[in-house]
N, C-alpha and C positions, 0 to 999 in steps of 0.2 A: 160742385168739386171745385177747388181753387184752381185758376189756369196758372198761376206764380205762385211757388211754395214760401209759407211765412219764413222772415228770417228767425235764426236763435240768437238771442242776446243771452250771454251769461253773466249773472249776477254773482260778483266773486265776493259778497260782503263775508260769507262761510268761512271762506282762506283768512281773512282778517279778525275774525272771531278768536281762529283756533291759536293765529300770532298772539295776539292781545292775552290770552290765557296764561301764556307762558312769557311774556315781554320779548325783548330782543326782535329781531326781524325774519325769525322762521316759523310757519313756512312763508315765501317772500311774494306779496299780492300782485307785484308788477310783474315777476317772472310766470306767475301764475296766468294771469291777462295774456302774456305774450305767448305762452304754452296755449290755452283756450283758442285763441287763433290760428294759431298753427295745425291747431286738430281742426279746424274748419268753425270755428265759432265765430259767426257774423257781426256781433257784435259784444260789448261788454258793458255792463249794468253796476253800477256803485250806487248806495244810499248812504250817504253821511250823514250822521244824527249829532246834535249839538254836544252830547257827552262822547262821542267818538267811541264807541264800545265795540266799534267794529271798523270799518272805513274810517280813516282821519282825512282832513283836509288837506294835509300834506300827501296822504295817496293821491286824492284826486288830481294834485297839480303834479305828480310823478307820472302818473299813468297817462296824463292829457298829451305828456312828451312820447309816448311810446305805442299808444294805441294807434293800430293802422287802419279797423276796421271801425262802425258807428261807436261811439261812446255816449252812453246813457246816463245821466246824473238824475237821481228820484233824491225828492226831499220837500220839505216845507219852504215854502218861501220866506224865509226870516231876511233879514237883510244882510247878516252874512252869507247864509247860503246864496242868494242874487248876487253879492260882491263875488264870490267864490265862481259861479258859473259864468259871468260876464270876462272874469279872469282868464279863465279855460276854454272857454267858447266850444263846448261839446256838441256835436252832432244834435242832441235832443236832449233838453231837460223835460222829464216828467213829475210835475204837480202833485204831493201826494198830502192829503188832511191830517199828517201824526203830529199828535201834541208829543212833547219832547219826553214823556216817560212810558209812552206805549212800546210794547215788545217788539211787533211788528206790527205792518198796515193792518187797518182793519174795518176801514170805510171808504168810501169813494166820495169826492167831493159833493156838498150840497150848492151846487153849482148857480140855485137862484139867490139863496142867502149871502153868497160869496162872489155874486157877479161882478160889484165894483172893484174888490181884492184882486182877481184872477184877471180881468179886463187887465187893469195896469200892470199886473205883471207878466202877461203874455205880452202886449206893448213893449215892455222895457226889454223882454228877451230878445224879441223880434229886430230891436234895432243891432242886436249882435248877431243877426243872423242863424239865430238858434230857433230850430223846430220846436214848437210845446205841444208836450202831451198832458191829459187831464186826468187822474185816476179816477175811476168812476163805477156805480153802479149800473144796472140795466135799465133804470128807470127812463122812460125816453123823455118824459119832460125836462129833466136833468141834463139830456143827452142835447135836448133842441137848446137849454140855457149855454153849455159848452160851447157849441159854433157861436153863438151870442157873444162870447169874450174872445174870439178870434184865432181861439187854439188850432192847431194841425191836426193834431190827434186827439184820441181818447185811449185810454187803457183800461179794459174791462177787467174786473176785480172778481175773480174766477174763485173764490172761495165757496162760494156756493155751488157752483158747479162740480167743485171735484168734491165736496162733501156728500151730494148727491148722486152721482157718477153711476155707483156700482149698484144702486138700490134700481135706478133707472135711467140709463142714459138718454132716453128723449125728452123726458120730462125734465132733466138736468140742465139740457143745452138748450131747451126751445128760448129761453128768457134772451139767451145770448144772441140766436140767431136774429129776433124778432129788433133787439138793442142794434145789432150789427148793420142791419137793413135800414133802421132810423139814421144810422150816422151817416153810412153810404148815402142817402137821399140829401141829406144837409154838407155833403162834401168834405166828412172829416175821416181821416184815415183811423183805421183800428189796428190797435195794440190788445196785447191781453197778456195776464200775469197774476201769479200767486196761487198756488197751491199744484199748479200742472205737472202732471209727472210723468214717466212712461206707458203708465197704464190708460192716463185719460187724454193724452196730449190728442194722439191721433185723431180720435173720435171727435173732440173741439175744432181741431183745425180743418177738418173734412168736412164740416158741418155750418162753421162760421162764416157767412162770405165777407170778401174782401179783408181776412185777415191777414195785415202784414209784418206783423212782428209779435212773438212771444219772449218775454222776460222769465226765467228760470233761474233760480240760485240754491234754495234749501235743498230740494228734490236731487237736483241735479249733482249737486258736492255731496250728496250725502252719497247716491249712488257711485261716485268715484271713489269712496272709500274700499268699495268693495269689486267695481269694476275696473278702476284706472282711469282718470280723465280723456284721454284721448278716444278710449272704450266708448266713455259715455255720451261725450259730444257726438260721436258718429251713431249711436243708438237715438239720441234726440233728434237729430237730423233725420236720420229714416222715418221716424215716424210723421215728422213735417212732410218729407217727400212723399209720403204714401197719400197725403193729403188732395 
């Protein structure tokens, strides 16, 4: 059981997706972020992509001026992305190996093959006092290589856990427990995200040692359509606090 509860960072990409489907400024992503924080969110996450199909670079700039909790920007380290990060200096940048045309994040970094790229990017972001997390699978060799880049944290890619959870929770979480222990021995902080929801979140948080933060967007915003944003955030926090 965790001695301290993991933080909840709310990913508001889906708010921007809804806005962009119609054009204009409704729903307002800045207002959504401020409301999420007032309802208990301990961080705000965005993932701007080059085609700006949901969060736009200008959204990131606007959010950086109002987010009062931890601001986490996810993305592939293109030059444009890195310049944006240096401009707004969020609390954390989570580097994700997304090709420009992918629908959503679908793999962690190969930190062995991409060591030189990642090491250089980590050093660059650290010069701006930005904490760096690497989106990664549970392979312990890749986690060890992540530590060698100088990254501060890893974000465990939890889709495999979510897909296997209903059938066998113990088996689903086991690789993440081992990965978290390996990361802890290397001095890496541990975040997690992708397909975590109200059904599987508590079991994950209760069993994965050293978990510091979860980033949740799609499921949380979808639940908010039925339950309301405030009620939904409180439910997610409740699941984390039971761990």
